[in-house]
N, C-alpha and C positions, 0 to 999 in steps of 0.2 A: 664202826670202824672195821671190825672183823669181816662183816658181810661184804663191804666194798673191796677190801684187800683180798678176800678169798674168791672173788668173782661170783658171789651168790646173788647179786643184783643183775637181772636179765631183762631184756626187752621182750614183751609179749605184744603180738600184733592183732589189733582189732580191725577187721575189714571195713572198708568204706565202699558202699555200692551207689551207683548212679541209678536213681529211682526211675528215670525216664527210659533208660536202655536195659535196666536190670543187670548191668555189667559191673564187675568188680573194678573200681577205679583207683583204689589205693588202700593205704593202711594208716592207722594211728599207732605209734609206738607208745607203750605204757610200761613204766618201770615196775618190776615185780621182784620180790625178795623170796628166793627159794632157800629156806633155812634148812640145815642138814638134819635136824631132829623134829622141828615143828612143821616142816613142809612149807606150803605157800603162805606167806604172811601178807595180810591185807595192807594195801597202800596207806590207809588211814592210820595204821599202826607204826609206820616208819617214815613216811614222807614229811609230816610235820616236824619230827625230831631231826631229820636230815636237814631241813630248812633252818631250824633253830641253831644247829651246831655248825652249819656251813658245809656239811658233807654233801649237800645237794649239788654243789659245784662239781665234785668228782662223779657223782651219780649221773648228773645231767650230761657231762662230757662223755661218759661211758655209753649212755643210752643213745646220744646223738651219733657217735661213731658206729655203734652196733647197728642202729636203725638205717643210717644212710649207706653203710656197707651192704646191708641186706637188700636195700632198695636197688642199688646198682646191680647186684646179682639178678634180682627179679626182672629188672628192666631189660637185661640182656636175654633172659629166658622167655619172657612173655610180652606180647604186644596186645593191646586192646584192639578190638575191631574198628574203633573210630580213629585209630592211629595215634591217640594221645598216650604219653608214657604213664606208667603207674606212678602214683604219688605217695609221699610219706609225710605224716604230721608228727611233730614232737612237741611236747609241752615244755614251756619254760616257766620256772617258778619265779616268784617275786624277788627272792634273794639272788637269783641268777641275774636278773635285769639290773640289779643294783650293785653288781660286782664287775669291776673293770676287766676281770679275767674272761668274761663271757665272749667278748669279741675276739680275743686271742684264741680261745677254744674253737670258735666257729671258723675262723680263718685257717687254723691248723687242720681241722677236719675237712674243710673244703678242698685243701691241697691233697689230702690223702685219698679221698673218695671220688669216684667218677659216677655222677648221676646226670640224667638229662636236665636241661635247663627248665626252670619253672616247675619242677616236680617236687620241691621240698617246701614244707610249711612249718612255721612255728606257731603254736597256739599259746595265747597269753590270757590270763584272767583279766577281766575289766578292772578289778581293784588293784592289780599289780601295776598297771600303767598309769594309774592316777596318783601314785605315791610321790613321785618326783618328776613331774611332767616335763620340765625343760630337759633334763638329762635323758629321760626315757625317750623323748621325741627325737633327739639326736641319735641315740642308739638304734631305735626302730628304723629311722631313715637309713642309717648305715647298713643294717641287716637287709632291709628291703632292696637297697641299691646293689647288694651282692646277688640278687636274684631269688631270694627267699620270699615266699608269701607269708603274710601275717594275718592271723585270725584271732578274734576276740572269743574266748571260750566262756561259757556260762554267762552270756550277755543277758542283762536284765536282773541279775542278782545283786547288782551294786548300784552305781550312780545312774546308769542307763540314759545318758544324754548323748544322742547322736550328734548334736551340734558341737558338744565338747570334744567328742571323739574324732570328728572329721579332720582335726589338725594332724592326726597320726596316719601313716601310710597303711591303713587297714584294708585287706582284700575281702574280708567277709566276717560273719558272725555266726556263732553257734548259740542257739537259744536254749 
């Protein structure tokens, strides 16, 4: 609770490169905790607890806002030689997908931040979308219809059925 309230949770950006052109194409935003005395705390040491306690909703909203704001700044400063905008991916936790507040947070952030169309992606673990498929399907369709891309992260570590997953508006997989 203290870390969230004190702004100790920050977005770190992992670059994504296009292997064909060798160009930077975007970033994945990763939540990191910078503790005032312990320094950088590994995500495995706080993300599961944040999910369990529900703090992941506050952390997720904060990371989305920080990441998409940064993306808007970078898109204005830098253009790729292929003319495509830089992209940003943000992870969504299972607990976020099962919380009605997620859509409200996304809509609110979408109004606050200006980024180019089709340049934002949400990454979701395979197991997270298989928990409550009917509600998740509606949510993912709503998110996708707002212009966000959806990627299954860690594909192959769970159910791994492409037939089952094709009912969702998925734009890609990370194996």
